ZADREN-739916 format. One record per residue: residue number from 1; residue in one letter; y negated, z, x negated of N, C-alpha, C in turn. Coordinates in steps of 0.2 Angstrom, whole numbers, always signed. Atoms other than C-alpha are relative to their C-alpha. Last residue first. Example, Ala and Ser with C-alpha at 12.3 -4.5 7.8 and 13.67 -1.06 7.14 Angstrom:
! residues 2
     k   r     n.Y     n.Z     n.X    ca.Y    ca.Z    ca.X     c.Y     c.Z     c.X
     2   S      +6      -1      +4      +5     +36     -68      -5      +3      +4
     1   A      +6      +0      -4     +22     +39     -62      -6      +0      -4
//
This chain:
! residues 188
     k   r     n.Y     n.Z     n.X    ca.Y    ca.Z    ca.X     c.Y     c.Z     c.X
   188   X      +4      -4      -5     -16    +103     -88      -7      -3      +0
   187   X      +4      +4      -4      -3     +91     -96      -4      +5      +5
   186   X      +7      +1      +2      +2    +102    -110      -4      -4      +4
   185   X      +1      +7      +2     +21     +99    -106      -7      -1      -3
   184   X      -5      +1      +6     +25    +117    -105      -2      -7      -3
   183   X      +2      -4      +5     +10    +120     -93      +4      -1      -6
   182   X      +6      +2      +2     +13    +105     -81      -2      +4      -7
   181   X      +0      +7      +3     +31    +107     -81      -7      -2      -2
   180   X      -3      -1      +6     +30    +126     -78      +0      -7      -4
   179   X      +5      -3      +5     +18    +123     -64      +2      +0      -7
   178   X      +5      +4      +1     +30    +111     -55      -5      +2      -5
   177   X      -3      +6      +4     +45    +122     -57      -6      -5      -2
   176   X      +0      -2      +7     +34    +137     -51      +3      -5      -5
   175   X      -6      -4      +2     +31    +128     -35      -1      +2      -7
   174   X      -4      -3      -5     +17    +120     -25      +6      +4      -2
   173   X      -8      +1      +2      +4    +116     -38      +3      +4      +6
   172   X      -4      -4      -5     -15    +113     -34      +7      -2      -2
   171   X      -6      +4      +0     -26    +109     -49      +4      +4      +5
   170   X      -6      -3      -3     -44    +116     -48      +6      -5      +0
   169   X      -2      -5      +5     -59    +112     -59      +6      +3      +2
   168   X      -3      +3      +6     -62     +95     -49      +3      +5      -5
   167   X      +5      +1      +5     -65    +105     -33      +4      -3      -6
   166   X      +1      -5      +6     -51    +103     -21      -5      -2      -4
   165   X      +3      +3      +6     -53     +92      -5      +0      +6      -5
   164   X      +0      +7      +0     -41     +94     +10      -3      -3      -7
   163   X      +6      +3      -2     -38    +112      +6      +0      -8      +0
   162   X      +5      +1      +5     -20    +116      +4      -6      -3      +3
   161   X      +1      +6      +3     -10    +122     +19      -6      +0      -5
   160   X      +7      +3      -2      -6    +140     +22      +0      -7      -4
   159   X      -1      +5      -4     +12    +146     +21      -6      -4      +3
   158   X      +3      -1      -7     +11    +155      +6      +2      -5      +4
   157   X      -1      -7      -3     +20    +158     -10      -3      +2      +6
   156   X      -7      -1      -1     +22    +140     -16      +2      +7      +3
   155   X      -1      +0      -7      +3    +136     -14      +7      +1      +2
   154   X      -7      +0      -1      -3    +140     -31      +1      +1      +7
   153   X      -1      -3      -6     -21    +135     -35      +7      -1      +2
   152   X      -5      +3      -5     -22    +132     -53      +1      +4      +6
   151   X      -1      -5      -5     -37    +135     -65      +5      -4      +5
   150   X      -5      +3      -4     -38    +128     -82      +2      +4      +5
   149   X      +0      +7      +0     -53    +131     -92      +4      -3      +5
   148   X      -7      +3      +1     -56    +149     -88      +0      -7      +1
   147   X      -1      +0      +7     -74    +155     -92      +8      -2      -1
   146   X      +3      +6      +4     -79    +150     -74      +1      +0      -7
   145   X      -2      +0      +7     -67    +161     -66      -3      -5      -4
   144   X      +3      -5      +5     -76    +165     -50      +1      +0      -7
   143   X      +7      +2      +1     -71    +149     -41      -4      +5      -4
   142   X      +1      +4      +5     -53    +154     -44      -7      -3      -2
   141   X      -1      -4      +6     -55    +169     -33      -1      -5      -6
   140   X      +6      -4      +1     -62    +158     -19      +1      +4      -6
   139   X      +6      +5      +3     -48    +145     -21      -6      +4      -1
   138   X      +7      +0      -4     -35    +159     -17      -5      -4      -4
   137   X      -1      +4      -6     -16    +157     -22      -7      +0      +4
   136   X      +2      -4      -6     -20    +161     -40      +1      -4      +6
   135   X      -4      +3      -6     -14    +154     -57      -2      +5      +6
   134   X      +0      -5      -5     -26    +156     -72      +4      -3      +6
   133   X      -4      +2      -6     -26    +147     -89      +0      +5      +5
   132   X      +1      +7      +0     -37    +149    -104      +2      -3      +6
   131   X      -4      +4      -4     -38    +168    -103      -2      -7      +0
   130   X      +0      +7      +3     -48    +176    -117      +5      -4      +3
   129   X      -7      +1      +3     -43    +194    -112      +0      -7      -3
   128   X      -2      -4      +5     -61    +199    -110      +6      -1      -3
   127   X      +4      +2      +6     -66    +183    -101      +2      +5      -5
   126   X      -2      +6      +3     -51    +185     -89      -4      -1      -6
   125   X      -7      -1      +4     -55    +203     -86      +2      -6      -3
   124   X      +2      -4      +7     -74    +199     -83      +7      +2      -3
   123   X      +3      +4      +5     -68    +186     -70      -2      +3      -6
   122   X      -5      +4      +4     -55    +196     -60      -4      -4      -6
   121   X      -1      -3      +6     -69    +207     -54      +5      -2      -5
   120   X      +5      +2      +6     -74    +194     -42      +1      +4      -6
   119   X      -2      +7      +2     -59    +198     -31      -4      -2      -6
   118   X      +4      +5      -3     -64    +217     -30      +3      -7      -3
   117   X      +1      -2      -7     -54    +232     -34      -3      -5      +4
   116   X      +7      +0      -1     -46    +226     -51      -1      +2      +8
   115   X      +2      -1      -7     -29    +229     -58      -7      +0      +1
   114   X      +7      -2      -1     -22    +223     -75      -2      +0      +8
   113   X      +1      +0      -7      -4    +221     -81      -7      +3      +2
   112   X      +4      +6      -2      -2    +216     -99      -1      -1      +8
   111   X      +7      -1      +1      +3    +233    -104      -5      -6      +1
   110   X      +2      -5      -5     +20    +231     -97      -7      +1      +0
   109   X      +1      -7      +2     +22    +216    -108      -2      +4      +6
   108   X      +7      -2      +0     +28    +199    -100      +0      +8      -2
   107   X      +2      -1      +6     +46    +195    -106      -8      +2      +0
   106   X      +6      +5      +2     +50    +188     -90      -2      +0      -7
   105   X      -2      +7      -1     +67    +196     -85      -5      -5      -2
   104   X      -6      +2      +4     +64    +213     -94      +2      -8      +2
   103   X      +2      +1      +8     +46    +214     -88      +6      -2      -4
   102   X      +5      +5      +1     +50    +210     -69      -1      -1      -8
   101   X      -1      +1      +7     +65    +222     -68      -4      -6      -3
   100   X      -2      +7      +1     +64    +219     -49      +1      -1      -8
    99   X      -6      +1      -4     +62    +238     -46      +4      -7      -1
    98   X      -5      -4      +3     +49    +240     -60      +7      -2      +3
    97   X      -1      +3      +7     +38    +225     -54      +6      +4      -3
    96   X      -3      +6      -1     +40    +232     -36      +2      -4      -7
    95   X      -7      -1      -2     +35    +249     -41      +4      -6      +1
    94   X      -4      -3      +6     +20    +243     -50      +7      +2      +2
    93   X      -1      +6      +5     +15    +232     -35      +4      +3      -6
    92   X      -6      +5      -2     +18    +246     -23      +1      -5      -4
    91   X      -7      -4      +1      +7    +258     -33      +6      -4      +2
    90   X      -1      +0      +7      -7    +244     -34      +7      +4      -2
    89   X      -3      +7      +1      -5    +241     -15      +1      +0      -8
    88   X      -6      +0      -3      -9    +260     -12      +4      -7      -2
    87   X      -5      -4      +3     -23    +261     -25      +7      +0      +3
    86   X      +2      -7      -1     -32    +246     -19      +5      +4      -3
    85   X      -4      -5      -4     -27    +229     -26      -4      +7      +0
    84   X      +5      -4      -4     -35    +213     -34      +5      +5      +4
    83   X      -1      +0      -7     -22    +207     -47      -5      +5      +3
    82   X      +6      -2      -2     -22    +201     -65      -1      +0      +8
    81   X      +1      +0      -7      -5    +199     -73      -7      +3      +2
    80   X      +3      -6      -3      -6    +194     -91      +0      -1      +8
    79   X      +0      +1      -7      +4    +181    -101      -2      +7      +3
    78   X      +7      +0      -2      +0    +180    -120      +0      -2      +8
    77   X      +3      -7      +0     +16    +185    -128      -7      +0      +3
    76   X      -3      -5      +4     +20    +167    -133      -3      +7      +0
    75   X      +5      -6      -1      +9    +157    -120      +3      +6      -4
    74   X      +7      +1      +2     +17    +140    -125      -5      +6      +0
    73   X      +2      +7      +3     +35    +145    -126      -8      +0      -1
    72   X      -3      +2      +6     +43    +162    -124      -3      -6      -3
    71   X      +1      -5      +4     +31    +168    -111      +3      -1      -7
    70   X      +7      +1      +2     +31    +151    -102      -2      +6      -5
    69   X      +1      +6      +4     +50    +151    -101      -7      -1      -3
    68   X      -4      -1      +6     +51    +169     -95      -1      -6      -5
    67   X      +4      -5      +4     +37    +166     -83      +4      +1      -6
    66   X      +6      +3      +3     +46    +151     -76      -4      +4      -5
    65   X      -2      +5      +5     +63    +159     -75      -6      -3      -3
    64   X      -3      -4      +6     +56    +175     -66      +2      -5      -5
    63   X      +5      -3      +4     +45    +164     -54      +2      +4      -6
    62   X      +0      +3      +7     +58    +152     -48      -5      +4      -4
    61   X      -5      +4      +3     +55    +155     -29      -1      -2      -7
    60   X      +0      +8      -1     +42    +167     -25      +5      -3      -4
    59   X      +4      +4      +5     +48    +185     -26      -1      -7      +2
    58   X      -3      +5      +4     +55    +193     -10      -6      -2      -5
    57   X      +4      +6      -1     +48    +209      -2      +2      -5      -6
    56   X      -4      +5      -3     +62    +222      -2      -4      -7      +0
    55   X      -4      +2      +6     +53    +234     -14      +4      -6      +3
    54   X      +3      +5      +4     +39    +235      +0      +5      -3      -6
    53   X      -5      +2      +5     +50    +242     +13      -2      -4      -5
    52   X      -2      -6      +3     +38    +252     +25      +6      -1      -6
    51   X      +1      -6      -4     +29    +236     +30      +2      +6      -5
    50   X      -3      -1      -7     +35    +221     +20      -1      +7      +2
    49   X      -7      -1      +1     +23    +219      +5      +2      +2      +7
    48   X      -3      -3      -6      +6    +211      +9      +8      +1      -1
    47   X      -7      +0      +2      -3    +208      -7      +4      +3      +5
    46   X      +0      +4      +6     -20    +204      -1      +7      -1      -3
    45   X      +2      -4      +6     -18    +212     +16      +1      -5      -6
    44   X      +3      -6      -2     -18    +204     +33      -3      +4      -6
    43   X      +7      +0      +4     -14    +187     +25      -4      +6      +2
    42   X      +5      +1      -5      +5    +188     +30      -7      +1      -4
    41   X      -3      -1      -7     +22    +191     +22      -6      -2      +5
    40   X      +4      -3      -6     +16    +184      +6      +3      +1      +6
    39   X      +2      +4      -6     +28    +180      -8      -3      +4      +5
    38   X      -3      -3      -5     +27    +191     -24      -2      -5      +6
    37   X      -6      -4      +3     +23    +182     -40      +4      +2      +6
    36   X      -2      +4      +6     +10    +169     -33      +6      +3      -3
    35   X      +0      +7      -2      +6    +175     -15      +2      -5      -6
    34   X      -2      +2      -7      +2    +192     -21      -1      -7      +2
    33   X      -7      -3      -2      +3    +194     -40      +1      -2      +7
    32   X      +1      -5      -6     -11    +184     -48      +7      +2      +2
    31   X      -3      +1      -6      -7    +176     -65      -1      +5      +5
    30   X      +1      -5      -5     -17    +174     -81      +3      -1      +6
    29   X      -1      +1      -7     -11    +164     -95      -1      +6      +4
    28   X      -2      -6      -3     -17    +163    -113      +0      -1      +7
    27   X      +0      +0      -8     -18    +148    -124      +2      +7      +2
    26   X      -7      +0      -2     -23    +152    -142      +0      +0      +7
    25   X      -2      -6      -4     -41    +148    -146      +7      -1      +2
    24   X      -2      +3      -6     -44    +136    -161      +3      +6      +4
    23   X      -3      -5      -5     -54    +141    -176      +2      -4      +6
    22   X      -7      +1      -1     -56    +126    -188      +3      +5      +5
    21   X      -2      +7      -1     -73    +133    -194      +8      -1      +1
    20   X      +1      +4      +6     -75    +151    -191      +2      -7      +1
    19   X      -7      +3      +1     -75    +160    -174      -2      -5      -6
    18   X      +0      +5      +5     -89    +173    -173      +7      -3      -1
    17   X      -1      -1      +7     -87    +183    -157      +0      -6      -5
    16   X      -7      +2      +2     -96    +177    -142      +1      +2      -7
    15   X      +0      +6      +5    -112    +187    -139      +8      -1      -1
    14   X      -7      +0      +3    -115    +198    -123      +0      -6      -5
    13   X      -3      +6      -3    -134    +201    -120      +7      -1      -4
    12   X      +2      +6      +3    -139    +219    -125      +4      -6      +3
    11   X      -5      +2      +5    -135    +232    -112      -3      -6      -3
    10   X      -4      +6      -1    -151    +238    -103      +5      -2      -5
     9   X      +3      +6      +3    -156    +256    -108      +4      -6      +2
     8   X      -5      +4      +3    -152    +270     -96      -3      -6      -3
     7   X      -6      +1      -2    -166    +282     -92      +5      -4      -4
     6   X      -3      -6      +0    -184    +279     -95      +7      +0      +3
     5   X      -4      -1      -5    -190    +262    -100      +3      +7      +0
     4   X      -6      -5      +2    -205    +261    -110      +4      +1      +6
     3   X      -1      -5      -5    -217    +246    -107      +6      +4      -2
     2   X      -7      -1      -2    -223    +237    -122      +1      +5      +5
     1   X      -4      -6      +1    -241    +234    -124      +6      +0      +4
//
C-alpha cells in the first residue's frame, strides 16, 4: 500500500533536456569576482573591497582585455559572473562593475551577473547556465562544480600560494594572459 504524503510533494528528478544527434554544447564561461576580477585586499571577506572606498579597489591585471577577447571569441556572449556575496558586498560589487565600466569594456551582459549566498550554491547556477568552464580563486568552490568540465584555479588576484597538489580536474593559472591563451587556444 502506497503511503500518502501530506504537504509538499517531492520534486521529480531532474532530467537533461533532449539533445538531438550531432548536438554539441556551446562553450560557456563562469567567472568569480573576488580574487579573480577584483584583486583581494585580504581574506577576511570573500570579496574584500578596500574599507570605505570600495570603488578604488583595483581590478586584477589584464582582466578587462582578457574578458573582452573571450566574450568576442570562443565564448561569444556566453560569459557569466557568478559570485558568493551577502547584500552589502553584492551592492559594492554592482557599484564597482558600473564605476569601472566593466560591461562596456568587456562585452559581458549586465544580465549575466549572478549572486549566491553560499559558495556551494554556485553549482546549481553553473548547471542551469550550462557553464563548461569556470574560473575561481578557491579550490573548495571549484570542487562543488562537478557539472563544469574545465575548472581553473586563478592565483593572479591573491597573494596565497598554490596548493602543492591540485586535483586532476583543476588547472592553476596565475594571470589573465595565461588563462586567455589556454581558453582561446582550446588547450583546456
